[in-house]
C-alpha positions, -999 to +999 in steps of 0.1 A: +092-051-565+081-020-546+089-036-512+126-040-521+129-003-528+127+004-491+162+001-475+152-017-443+130-042-461+156-047-488+184-054-462+162-079-443+152-098-475+188-099-487+200-112-453+174-139-454+184-149-490+221-150-482+217-169-449+195-195-466+223-205-490+239-237-477+276-232-470+302-258-478+320-275-449+346-252-434+330-219-446+311-195-423+295-162-431+311-135-410+297-102-422+274-085-448+281-049-458+258-027-478+279+000-495+289+013-529+315-004-550+344+013-566+322+026-594+297+041-570+270+015-576+252+000-546+267-034-537+267-062-512+301-072-497+301-107-481+329-118-459+333-155-453+359-172-431+374-205-441+392-233-422+421-236-446+433-269-431+402-289-442+407-289-480+431-286-509+434-254-529+415-270-558+387-280-535+384-245-520+383-230-555+354-253-564+336-244-532+342-206-537+330-207-572+298-227-564+290-205-534+295-173-554+274-186-583+246-196-559+246-163-542+245-143-575+217-166-589+195-162-557+199-125-556+192-121-593+162-144-591+148-121-564+155-090-585+179-076-558+196-045-573+229-051-556+259-070-570+275-093-545+313-092-539+324-122-518+356-122-499+372-152-482+395-148-452+413-174-430+394-184-399+411-173-367 
Protein backbone atom coordinates (compact mmCIF):
# COMPACT_ATOMS: atom_id res chain seq x y z
CA UNK A 1 0.00 0.00 0.00
CA UNK A 2 1.88 3.00 -1.24
CA UNK A 3 -0.56 5.41 0.39
CA UNK A 4 0.19 4.03 3.83
CA UNK A 5 3.87 4.80 3.41
CA UNK A 6 3.12 8.54 3.72
CA UNK A 7 3.13 9.48 7.43
CA UNK A 8 0.12 11.86 7.39
CA UNK A 9 -2.01 9.45 5.36
CA UNK A 10 -0.93 6.55 7.53
CA UNK A 11 -1.84 8.36 10.75
CA UNK A 12 -5.24 9.38 9.37
CA UNK A 13 -6.04 5.84 8.21
CA UNK A 14 -4.92 4.36 11.54
CA UNK A 15 -7.04 6.85 13.50
CA UNK A 16 -10.06 5.93 11.36
CA UNK A 17 -9.45 2.22 11.89
CA UNK A 18 -9.01 2.52 15.64
CA UNK A 19 -12.00 4.82 16.18
CA UNK A 20 -14.23 2.50 14.13
CA UNK A 21 -13.72 -0.37 16.60
CA UNK A 22 -16.70 -0.59 18.97
CA UNK A 23 -15.68 -0.09 22.58
CA UNK A 24 -17.12 -2.13 25.44
CA UNK A 25 -19.24 -0.29 28.00
CA UNK A 26 -17.07 1.71 30.38
CA UNK A 27 -14.07 2.05 28.05
CA UNK A 28 -13.12 5.27 26.23
CA UNK A 29 -10.20 5.93 23.91
CA UNK A 30 -8.15 8.74 25.42
CA UNK A 31 -5.06 9.01 23.24
CA UNK A 32 -3.10 7.56 20.32
CA UNK A 33 0.66 7.96 20.21
CA UNK A 34 2.84 7.18 17.21
CA UNK A 35 6.36 6.47 18.43
CA UNK A 36 9.00 3.76 18.58
CA UNK A 37 8.73 0.89 21.02
CA UNK A 38 11.56 -0.26 23.29
CA UNK A 39 13.25 -2.12 20.42
CA UNK A 40 13.21 0.96 18.19
CA UNK A 41 10.43 -0.30 15.91
CA UNK A 42 7.57 2.04 14.95
CA UNK A 43 4.56 1.37 17.16
CA UNK A 44 1.12 2.61 18.09
CA UNK A 45 0.41 3.24 21.76
CA UNK A 46 -3.29 3.42 22.64
CA UNK A 47 -4.49 4.72 26.00
CA UNK A 48 -7.99 3.78 27.11
CA UNK A 49 -9.72 4.94 30.27
CA UNK A 50 -12.00 2.58 32.15
CA UNK A 51 -14.75 3.08 34.68
CA UNK A 52 -13.60 0.43 37.15
CA UNK A 53 -16.85 0.45 39.11
CA UNK A 54 -18.91 -1.01 36.25
CA UNK A 55 -17.51 -4.55 36.05
CA UNK A 56 -15.66 -7.29 37.87
CA UNK A 57 -11.98 -7.94 37.21
CA UNK A 58 -12.87 -11.02 35.15
CA UNK A 59 -15.25 -9.00 32.97
CA UNK A 60 -12.60 -6.32 32.42
CA UNK A 61 -10.02 -8.93 31.42
CA UNK A 62 -12.43 -10.34 28.83
CA UNK A 63 -13.17 -6.84 27.48
CA UNK A 64 -9.47 -5.90 27.35
CA UNK A 65 -8.59 -9.09 25.54
CA UNK A 66 -11.39 -8.75 22.99
CA UNK A 67 -10.57 -5.09 22.32
CA UNK A 68 -6.84 -5.79 21.96
CA UNK A 69 -7.48 -8.68 19.56
CA UNK A 70 -9.93 -6.64 17.48
CA UNK A 71 -7.46 -3.76 17.21
CA UNK A 72 -4.57 -5.99 16.18
CA UNK A 73 -6.74 -7.84 13.67
CA UNK A 74 -8.04 -4.65 12.03
CA UNK A 75 -4.59 -3.10 11.75
CA UNK A 76 -3.09 -6.34 10.40
CA UNK A 77 -5.92 -6.69 7.85
CA UNK A 78 -5.12 -3.19 6.57
CA UNK A 79 -1.38 -3.96 6.39
CA UNK A 80 -0.57 -1.26 8.92
CA UNK A 81 3.13 -1.62 9.77
CA UNK A 82 2.76 -0.64 13.45
CA UNK A 83 2.29 -2.95 16.41
CA UNK A 84 -0.41 -1.71 18.81
CA UNK A 85 0.33 -1.45 22.52
CA UNK A 86 -2.89 -0.82 24.48
CA UNK A 87 -2.80 0.68 27.95
CA UNK A 88 -5.76 0.87 30.30
CA UNK A 89 -5.99 3.55 33.00
CA UNK A 90 -8.67 4.37 35.54
CA UNK A 91 -11.12 7.08 34.50
CA UNK A 92 -10.83 10.26 36.50
